[in-house]
C-alpha atoms as an extended CHARMM CRD file, in Angstrom:
* protein
*
       106  EXT
         1         1  MET       CA            -19.5660000000       28.1910000000      -48.1040000000  PROA      1               0.0000000000
         2         2  ARG       CA            -19.1220000000       24.4610000000      -47.5400000000  PROA      2               0.0000000000
         3         3  PRO       CA            -15.4170000000       24.6070000000      -46.5960000000  PROA      3               0.0000000000
         4         4  ILE       CA            -16.0970000000       27.2510000000      -43.9300000000  PROA      4               0.0000000000
         5         5  GLN       CA            -18.8520000000       25.1770000000      -42.3160000000  PROA      5               0.0000000000
         6         6  SER       CA            -16.6240000000       22.1390000000      -42.3960000000  PROA      6               0.0000000000
         7         7  MET       CA            -13.8200000000       24.1290000000      -40.7880000000  PROA      7               0.0000000000
         8         8  LYS       CA            -16.1250000000       25.4300000000      -38.0320000000  PROA      8               0.0000000000
         9         9  LYS       CA            -17.2470000000       21.8780000000      -37.2970000000  PROA      9               0.0000000000
        10        10  THR       CA            -13.6110000000       20.7190000000      -37.0830000000  PROA      10              0.0000000000
        11        11  VAL       CA            -12.6680000000       23.5810000000      -34.7510000000  PROA      11              0.0000000000
        12        12  ARG       CA            -15.6930000000       22.8890000000      -32.5420000000  PROA      12              0.0000000000
        13        13  THR       CA            -14.8870000000       19.1490000000      -32.4190000000  PROA      13              0.0000000000
        14        14  THR       CA            -11.2490000000       19.8700000000      -31.6070000000  PROA      14              0.0000000000
        15        15  GLY       CA            -12.2770000000       22.2810000000      -28.8530000000  PROA      15              0.0000000000
        16        16  LEU       CA            -14.5980000000       19.7100000000      -27.3120000000  PROA      16              0.0000000000
        17        17  LEU       CA            -11.8250000000       17.1090000000      -27.4080000000  PROA      17              0.0000000000
        18        18  VAL       CA             -9.4140000000       19.4980000000      -25.6700000000  PROA      18              0.0000000000
        19        19  VAL       CA            -11.9790000000       20.2710000000      -22.9580000000  PROA      19              0.0000000000
        20        20  ALA       CA            -12.7130000000       16.5570000000      -22.4980000000  PROA      20              0.0000000000
        21        21  ALA       CA             -8.9890000000       15.7470000000      -22.2540000000  PROA      21              0.0000000000
        22        22  ALA       CA             -8.5210000000       18.4980000000      -19.6600000000  PROA      22              0.0000000000
        23        23  ALA       CA            -11.4410000000       17.1520000000      -17.6210000000  PROA      23              0.0000000000
        24        24  VAL       CA            -10.0470000000       13.6150000000      -17.7490000000  PROA      24              0.0000000000
        25        25  GLY       CA             -6.6380000000       14.9580000000      -16.7010000000  PROA      25              0.0000000000
        26        26  ALA       CA             -8.1400000000       16.8100000000      -13.7430000000  PROA      26              0.0000000000
        27        27  VAL       CA            -10.0310000000       13.7180000000      -12.5810000000  PROA      27              0.0000000000
        28        28  ALA       CA             -6.8780000000       11.6050000000      -12.9610000000  PROA      28              0.0000000000
        29        29  ALA       CA             -4.8920000000       14.1010000000      -10.8810000000  PROA      29              0.0000000000
        30        30  LEU       CA             -7.4980000000       13.9630000000       -8.1070000000  PROA      30              0.0000000000
        31        31  LEU       CA             -7.4920000000       10.1580000000       -8.1340000000  PROA      31              0.0000000000
        32        32  ILE       CA             -3.7050000000       10.0320000000       -7.9790000000  PROA      32              0.0000000000
        33        33  ARG       CA             -3.6300000000       12.4610000000       -5.0720000000  PROA      33              0.0000000000
        34        34  ASP       CA             -6.2610000000       10.3740000000       -3.2640000000  PROA      34              0.0000000000
        35        35  GLN       CA             -4.2610000000        7.1960000000       -3.8520000000  PROA      35              0.0000000000
        36        36  MET       CA             -1.1050000000        8.8320000000       -2.5090000000  PROA      36              0.0000000000
        37        37  SER       CA             -2.7960000000        9.9530000000        0.6840000000  PROA      37              0.0000000000
        38        38  ARG       CA             -4.3790000000        6.5050000000        1.0280000000  PROA      38              0.0000000000
        39        39  HSD       CA             -0.9350000000        4.8880000000        0.7510000000  PROA      39              0.0000000000
        40        40  GLN       CA              0.3440000000        7.1180000000        3.5270000000  PROA      40              0.0000000000
        41        41  ARG       CA             -2.5520000000        6.0810000000        5.7630000000  PROA      41              0.0000000000
        42        42  ASP       CA             -1.9840000000        2.4180000000        4.9390000000  PROA      42              0.0000000000
        43        43  LEU       CA              1.4350000000        2.4110000000        6.5950000000  PROA      43              0.0000000000
        44        44  PHE       CA             -0.2590000000        1.1250000000        9.7650000000  PROA      44              0.0000000000
        45        45  SER       CA             -2.7930000000       -1.0730000000        7.9520000000  PROA      45              0.0000000000
        46        46  PRO       CA             -3.5420000000       -4.5480000000        9.3240000000  PROA      46              0.0000000000
        47        47  TYR       CA             -2.7860000000       -5.8980000000        5.8200000000  PROA      47              0.0000000000
        48        48  VAL       CA              0.8540000000       -6.6860000000        5.0210000000  PROA      48              0.0000000000
        49        49  LEU       CA              0.6480000000       -5.8610000000        1.3090000000  PROA      49              0.0000000000
        50        50  ARG       CA             -0.8330000000       -2.4390000000        2.0260000000  PROA      50              0.0000000000
        51        51  ARG       CA              1.9870000000       -1.7140000000        4.4600000000  PROA      51              0.0000000000
        52        52  LEU       CA              4.4960000000       -2.8310000000        1.8350000000  PROA      52              0.0000000000
        53        53  ALA       CA              2.8520000000       -0.5460000000       -0.7430000000  PROA      53              0.0000000000
        54        54  ALA       CA              2.9480000000        2.3180000000        1.7580000000  PROA      54              0.0000000000
        55        55  LEU       CA              6.6700000000        1.7590000000        2.2560000000  PROA      55              0.0000000000
        56        56  GLY       CA              7.0970000000        1.8830000000       -1.5180000000  PROA      56              0.0000000000
        57        57  HSD       CA              5.3290000000        5.2220000000       -1.4860000000  PROA      57              0.0000000000
        58        58  MET       CA              7.5300000000        6.4370000000        1.3650000000  PROA      58              0.0000000000
        59        59  ALA       CA             10.6160000000        5.4420000000       -0.6430000000  PROA      59              0.0000000000
        60        60  ARG       CA              9.6730000000        8.0520000000       -3.2550000000  PROA      60              0.0000000000
        61        61  GLU       CA              9.0120000000       10.7610000000       -0.6850000000  PROA      61              0.0000000000
        62        62  GLY       CA             11.5420000000       13.3820000000        0.2680000000  PROA      62              0.0000000000
        63        63  ALA       CA             13.4850000000       13.3600000000        3.5070000000  PROA      63              0.0000000000
        64        64  THR       CA             11.5040000000       15.4700000000        5.9570000000  PROA      64              0.0000000000
        65        65  VAL       CA             11.3140000000       15.4460000000        9.7300000000  PROA      65              0.0000000000
        66        66  PRO       CA              7.6660000000       14.2330000000        9.7120000000  PROA      66              0.0000000000
        67        67  ASN       CA              8.5750000000       11.3610000000        7.3710000000  PROA      67              0.0000000000
        68        68  ILE       CA             11.5340000000       10.3830000000        9.5570000000  PROA      68              0.0000000000
        69        69  THR       CA              9.3440000000       10.4540000000       12.6640000000  PROA      69              0.0000000000
        70        70  LEU       CA              6.6750000000        8.4120000000       10.8900000000  PROA      70              0.0000000000
        71        71  LEU       CA              9.2180000000        5.7690000000        9.8590000000  PROA      71              0.0000000000
        72        72  ARG       CA             10.6100000000        5.5790000000       13.4050000000  PROA      72              0.0000000000
        73        73  ASP       CA              7.0940000000        5.0130000000       14.7480000000  PROA      73              0.0000000000
        74        74  PHE       CA              6.4710000000        2.4060000000       12.0730000000  PROA      74              0.0000000000
        75        75  ILE       CA              9.6900000000        0.5240000000       12.8960000000  PROA      75              0.0000000000
        76        76  ALA       CA              8.7400000000        0.4280000000       16.5730000000  PROA      76              0.0000000000
        77        77  TRP       CA              5.2310000000       -0.8110000000       15.7080000000  PROA      77              0.0000000000
        78        78  GLU       CA              5.8390000000       -3.2360000000       12.7950000000  PROA      78              0.0000000000
        79        79  PRO       CA              5.7680000000       -6.9260000000       13.7980000000  PROA      79              0.0000000000
        80        80  ARG       CA              7.3210000000       -8.2830000000       10.5660000000  PROA      80              0.0000000000
        81        81  ARG       CA             11.1030000000       -8.2270000000       10.3120000000  PROA      81              0.0000000000
        82        82  MET       CA             11.1210000000       -7.8310000000        6.5080000000  PROA      82              0.0000000000
        83        83  LEU       CA              9.0170000000       -4.6540000000        6.6450000000  PROA      83              0.0000000000
        84        84  ARG       CA             10.9780000000       -3.3000000000        9.6250000000  PROA      84              0.0000000000
        85        85  ASN       CA             14.2350000000       -3.8340000000        7.7180000000  PROA      85              0.0000000000
        86        86  ARG       CA             12.8480000000       -2.0690000000        4.6370000000  PROA      86              0.0000000000
        87        87  ALA       CA             11.7170000000        0.8430000000        6.7880000000  PROA      87              0.0000000000
        88        88  GLN       CA             15.1400000000        1.0080000000        8.4720000000  PROA      88              0.0000000000
        89        89  VAL       CA             16.8340000000        1.2630000000        5.0670000000  PROA      89              0.0000000000
        90        90  LEU       CA             14.4810000000        4.1150000000        4.1200000000  PROA      90              0.0000000000
        91        91  LEU       CA             15.0220000000        5.7800000000        7.4770000000  PROA      91              0.0000000000
        92        92  GLY       CA             18.8010000000        5.6000000000        7.0700000000  PROA      92              0.0000000000
        93        93  ARG       CA             18.5980000000        7.1660000000        3.6110000000  PROA      93              0.0000000000
        94        94  MET       CA             16.3480000000        9.9490000000        4.8420000000  PROA      94              0.0000000000
        95        95  GLU       CA             18.5520000000       10.6710000000        7.8570000000  PROA      95              0.0000000000
        96        96  GLU       CA             21.5930000000       10.8740000000        5.5710000000  PROA      96              0.0000000000
        97        97  GLU       CA             19.7730000000       13.2700000000        3.2460000000  PROA      97              0.0000000000
        98        98  VAL       CA             18.7170000000       15.5010000000        6.1330000000  PROA      98              0.0000000000
        99        99  GLY       CA             22.2550000000       15.3920000000        7.5470000000  PROA      99              0.0000000000
       100       100  ALA       CA             23.7760000000       16.2910000000        4.1790000000  PROA      100             0.0000000000
       101       101  SER       CA             21.3330000000       19.1290000000        3.5640000000  PROA      101             0.0000000000
       102       102  SER       CA             21.9460000000       20.6170000000        7.0190000000  PROA      102             0.0000000000
       103       103  GLY       CA             25.6820000000       20.7080000000        6.4540000000  PROA      103             0.0000000000
       104       104  GLY       CA             26.4900000000       17.6590000000        8.5540000000  PROA      104             0.0000000000
       105       105  VAL       CA             25.1270000000       19.1630000000       11.7660000000  PROA      105             0.0000000000
       106       106  SER       CA             23.2350000000       16.5230000000       13.7370000000  PROA      106             0.0000000000
């Protein structure tokens, strides 16, 4: 009888660990999604480092019309040349991607 009780305890412990890991994973996913949306909002932050981080986030984003429009607005608004130049590089890449995916039709 002892081995069966021991096995039940092991299965129960393993199940609890799996449930706990799933809960931690779900919370981590929510935090990551929140951070991503926060980075997008920080593109027009009064703090330079937040704007730089937002541009880093935008660099990983896909080329979409809303992202291109957002970068154009940012370039027109941004007072620092370094950040404007970084945004222009991203904008150029995104415009090329959109042009290539639409078959070269501008």
